[in-house]
C-alpha positions as CSV (number, residue, x, y, z in Angstrom):
1,M,156.2,132.8,115.9
2,K,159.6,131.9,118.6
3,A,158.8,130.6,121.9
4,V,160.4,128.4,124.9
5,V,159.1,124.7,124.5
6,Y,159.5,121.3,125.5
7,H,158.8,117.9,124.2
8,E,158.8,115.6,127.2
9,Y,159.4,116.1,131.6
10,G,162.8,116.9,132.9
11,E,166.0,118.7,133.8
12,P,166.6,121.9,132.0
13,S,168.1,120.7,128.9
14,V,164.9,119.6,127.4
15,L,164.1,123.0,126.8
16,E,164.5,124.0,123.0
17,L,164.0,127.7,121.0
18,A,161.0,126.7,118.5
19,E,159.1,128.6,115.6
20,I,155.5,127.9,116.4
21,D,152.2,129.0,114.9
22,D,151.1,132.3,116.3
23,R,149.0,132.3,119.9
24,V,145.6,133.9,119.9
25,V,143.7,135.7,122.0
26,G,140.5,134.0,124.3
27,S,137.6,135.7,125.7
28,G,138.3,137.5,128.6
29,D,142.2,137.6,128.1
30,V,144.6,140.1,126.3
31,L,147.1,138.9,123.8
32,I,150.5,141.0,124.5
33,R,153.9,141.1,122.8
34,L,156.6,139.7,125.4
35,A,159.1,142.6,126.8
36,A,160.5,140.4,129.9
37,A,159.9,137.2,132.1
38,S,161.1,135.7,135.4
39,V,162.1,132.2,136.3
40,N,160.1,131.1,139.3
41,P,160.8,127.3,141.1
42,V,157.7,126.5,139.7
43,D,158.2,126.5,136.1
44,W,161.0,124.4,136.8
45,K,159.3,121.6,138.9
46,T,156.4,122.1,136.0
47,T,158.7,121.1,133.4
48,A,160.8,118.4,135.5
49,G,157.0,116.8,135.7
50,Y,156.8,117.6,139.5
51,L,153.3,118.8,139.6
52,A,151.9,116.3,136.5
53,E,149.5,114.8,139.1
54,Y,148.1,118.3,139.6
55,A,148.3,120.1,136.2
56,P,149.6,117.9,133.6
57,V,150.7,120.1,129.9
58,R,150.4,119.0,126.8
59,F,153.0,118.1,124.6
60,P,154.7,120.2,123.2
61,A,154.2,122.6,126.0
62,F,155.0,126.1,126.7
63,A,157.2,127.0,129.5
64,G,157.0,130.1,132.1
65,S,154.9,131.9,133.6
66,D,155.4,135.7,134.6
67,V,155.6,137.7,132.4
68,S,155.5,141.9,131.2
69,G,155.0,143.7,128.2
70,T,152.6,144.9,125.5
71,V,148.8,144.0,124.6
72,V,148.8,143.7,120.7
73,A,145.1,142.2,120.8
74,I,142.0,142.4,122.8
75,G,139.6,139.3,123.7
76,D,135.8,139.6,124.2
77,D,134.9,140.5,127.5
78,V,138.1,142.7,128.6
79,S,137.2,146.7,128.8
80,D,139.9,147.4,131.1
81,F,143.2,147.5,128.5
82,Q,143.6,148.8,125.2
83,V,146.1,147.9,122.7
84,G,149.4,150.0,123.1
85,D,148.8,149.5,127.2
86,D,152.2,148.2,129.0
87,I,150.6,145.2,131.5
88,I,152.0,142.9,133.9
89,G,150.8,139.1,133.7
90,A,150.4,136.1,135.3
91,V,150.0,132.5,132.7
92,P,149.4,129.3,134.5
93,P,152.7,127.4,134.4
94,F,151.4,124.7,132.6
95,V,149.8,127.4,130.2
96,G,153.4,128.7,129.5
97,A,154.3,132.5,129.1
98,F,157.8,132.2,127.6
99,S,157.0,133.2,123.8
100,E,156.9,135.8,121.3
101,L,153.3,136.4,121.4
102,V,151.3,135.6,125.3
103,P,147.6,135.4,125.8
104,V,147.4,136.2,129.4
105,A,143.9,136.4,131.1
106,A,142.6,140.5,131.9
107,A,141.9,139.2,135.5
108,V,145.6,138.2,136.5
109,A,146.9,141.4,134.6
110,A,147.6,144.9,135.7
111,K,148.9,148.0,134.1
112,K,153.0,148.6,134.2
113,P,153.5,152.2,135.7
114,A,155.6,154.5,133.5
115,G,158.4,154.3,135.5
116,M,158.9,150.9,136.1
117,S,161.2,148.4,133.9
118,F,159.8,145.4,131.9
119,A,162.3,143.6,133.4
120,D,160.9,144.3,137.5
121,A,157.7,144.5,136.5
122,A,158.3,140.2,134.9
123,C,159.7,139.6,138.3
124,L,156.8,141.2,140.7
125,P,153.8,137.8,139.6
126,T,154.7,134.8,141.4
127,A,156.6,135.9,144.1
128,G,155.9,139.1,144.8
129,L,152.2,137.6,144.5
130,T,152.8,134.9,147.1
131,A,154.5,137.0,149.8
132,L,151.5,140.0,150.0
133,A,149.3,136.7,150.4
134,S,151.7,135.6,153.4
135,I,151.8,139.0,154.8
136,R,148.0,139.2,154.9
137,A,147.9,135.7,156.0
138,V,150.5,136.6,159.6
139,N,148.7,140.5,159.5
140,P,152.3,141.9,161.1
141,K,151.5,145.5,163.1
142,P,154.4,147.7,164.2
143,G,156.6,145.5,167.1
144,D,155.8,142.5,165.8
145,T,158.8,139.6,165.4
146,V,158.3,137.7,162.1
147,I,160.5,135.4,161.0
148,V,161.2,134.5,157.3
149,N,162.9,131.3,156.8
150,G,164.2,131.8,152.8
151,A,164.5,135.3,153.0
152,A,166.9,135.4,150.2
153,G,165.2,134.2,147.6
154,G,162.3,136.0,145.6
155,I,159.8,135.8,147.9
156,G,161.5,136.1,150.4
157,S,162.9,139.3,149.7
158,F,159.8,140.3,148.9
159,A,158.0,138.7,152.6
160,V,161.0,140.9,154.8
161,Q,160.4,144.2,152.8
162,L,156.9,144.1,153.1
163,A,156.7,143.2,156.8
164,R,159.1,146.0,157.4
165,T,157.3,148.3,155.5
166,A,154.2,146.9,158.0
167,G,156.3,148.3,161.2
168,A,157.6,144.6,162.2
169,R,160.9,143.6,163.5
170,V,162.3,141.2,160.8
171,V,164.5,137.6,161.3
172,G,165.6,136.3,158.0
173,I,167.2,133.1,157.7
174,C,169.5,132.7,154.8
175,S,172.2,131.1,153.8
176,P,175.4,132.2,155.0
177,G,176.7,134.4,151.5
178,S,173.4,135.9,152.0
179,T,173.4,137.9,155.8
180,E,174.6,141.0,153.8
181,Y,171.8,140.9,150.7
182,V,169.1,140.2,153.5
183,T,170.5,142.9,156.2
184,S,170.0,145.4,152.9
185,L,166.4,144.6,153.4
186,G,166.1,145.8,156.5
187,A,166.1,142.2,158.0
188,E,168.5,140.7,161.0
189,P,170.5,137.6,159.1
190,V,171.0,134.4,160.5
191,T,172.3,131.1,159.1
192,Y,170.4,128.4,158.3
193,G,171.0,124.9,158.7
194,A,170.8,122.6,161.9
195,D,170.0,124.0,165.9
196,V,168.8,127.3,163.6
197,T,166.7,128.5,166.7
198,S,170.1,128.5,169.1
199,R,171.4,131.3,166.6
200,L,168.6,133.9,166.9
201,P,169.1,136.7,168.8
202,R,167.0,137.9,171.4
203,L,163.8,138.0,170.7
204,E,162.0,140.3,172.2
205,P,158.6,140.8,171.8
206,D,158.6,137.4,171.2
207,V,158.2,135.7,167.7
208,T,154.5,136.5,167.2
209,S,154.6,134.8,163.2
210,L,156.7,132.7,160.7
211,I,157.1,133.2,156.6
212,D,158.6,129.5,155.2
213,T,159.5,130.2,152.1
214,Y,161.9,127.5,152.0
215,G,160.7,124.5,154.7
216,G,164.0,122.3,155.9
217,E,164.9,120.4,158.9
218,S,164.1,123.3,161.2
219,L,160.8,124.2,159.7
220,K,159.2,122.5,163.1
221,D,160.9,124.1,165.6
222,L,160.6,127.8,163.8
223,V,156.5,126.6,163.9
224,A,156.7,126.2,167.1
225,L,158.8,129.5,167.9
226,A,155.2,131.5,167.2
227,A,153.2,132.9,169.9
228,D,150.2,131.8,167.3
229,P,150.8,128.6,165.3
230,L,147.7,129.8,162.5
231,R,150.5,133.0,162.3
232,A,152.9,130.4,161.1
233,V,152.3,129.9,157.3
234,S,154.2,128.2,154.8
235,V,154.4,128.7,150.9
236,A,156.6,125.6,150.5
237,E,155.9,122.7,152.9
238,P,152.6,121.4,152.7
239,R,153.4,119.3,156.9
240,I,153.9,122.6,158.0
241,E,149.6,122.0,159.0
242,S,150.6,118.4,160.8
243,L,152.4,121.2,163.0
244,G,149.8,123.2,163.6
245,G,150.1,125.9,161.0
246,R,148.7,126.9,157.5
247,Y,149.7,126.2,154.0
248,L,148.7,129.1,151.4
249,V,148.1,128.3,148.0
250,V,147.8,131.8,146.0
251,A,145.5,132.7,143.6
252,P,147.1,136.0,141.5
253,A,145.1,138.9,141.5
254,G,145.3,141.5,138.8
255,K,144.8,144.2,141.5
256,D,147.2,142.3,143.9
257,I,149.6,142.5,140.6
258,A,148.9,146.7,140.9
259,E,149.5,147.1,144.6
260,L,152.2,145.6,143.8
261,A,153.6,147.9,141.2
262,E,152.6,151.0,142.8
263,A,155.1,150.1,146.0
264,V,157.6,149.4,143.9
265,V,157.5,153.2,142.0
266,S,157.1,154.4,145.0
267,G,159.9,153.0,146.8
268,Q,158.0,150.5,149.2
269,L,159.3,147.7,147.4
270,R,162.4,147.4,145.5
271,V,163.0,144.1,142.4
272,N,166.3,142.9,143.1
273,V,167.1,141.1,139.6
274,A,170.0,139.0,140.4
275,Q,170.9,138.1,137.1
276,S,169.1,138.5,133.4
277,F,169.3,136.2,130.7
278,P,168.6,136.3,127.0
279,I,165.3,134.7,126.9
280,R,167.0,132.4,124.2
281,E,169.1,131.1,127.1
282,T,166.1,129.9,129.6
283,R,167.8,126.5,129.5
284,Q,170.6,128.2,131.5
285,A,168.4,131.0,133.6
286,Y,166.8,127.7,135.1
287,E,169.9,126.7,135.8
288,R,171.2,129.5,137.5
289,L,167.8,129.6,139.7
290,L,168.3,125.3,140.3
291,A,172.2,126.2,141.4
292,G,170.8,128.6,144.5
293,G,171.7,131.1,146.0
294,V,169.9,133.7,144.5
295,H,169.5,136.8,145.4
296,G,165.8,138.1,144.4
297,K,165.1,137.1,140.9
298,V,166.5,135.9,137.5
299,A,164.9,137.9,134.4
300,L,164.9,137.1,130.8
301,D,164.9,139.9,128.1
302,A,162.3,139.1,125.4
303,G,163.9,141.6,123.1
304,E,167.0,138.6,122.6
305,W,165.5,135.5,120.9
């Protein structure tokens, strides 16, 4: 079968398309034929070796983490899925997902709703689950004011929408080229950079919480705006804990993927696929993500090897 692999840590140029032995299904797993995937910052960070201290890979290594596809085999101790089901799943990035056949733990998989495209489905797991965990951590209520730092990216796009669904006012910090997109999500855009707090609109009531997906030089000032520092969370900067906030590490769960998928098909949540590449162009997809300015997600079409 075909797969996107790398033989050493490095830039996107280390990625290559290779013919390898078929991957097999293990106990507690389902084996899917990949239909679509998406690219996340954690994918290129894993490929670059930034996470090697915590999650080393075995070369040659598979790339990728977010998938959608059709079940072709069932492992032992799996009762929630059957062959032929279309599913959405998350695979640890140090295990890798960009291959024609992908083993996915049943515990971190959910059935894809019939009305949802494979591309939209594959864009949900990492970014959607991280946004959902952030929302649960800050627990926005109607009338609250939530700042989302990095509002135009994959996580930020979902976090803005989920906070708005909860009834909160949302201020989205983004690049100058992203203000129209962030407005379309339901947030009030503010451009990032030095003295970002001076560009914030008049905030009445006071800021109740912060969701940081970006980090950056303004993090200290943004945390200070939150009425309760424990409702200031980051998925990008562990140093937020030294500022009184909380750093989140997200554990994926199939039931949460299912919740997000239902929100999409009901119209409460929109998946924005900024650009889609044939999976044979995974290198270019990584480069697009690294270039910045992506509104939402970058997808991969596994029908084009």
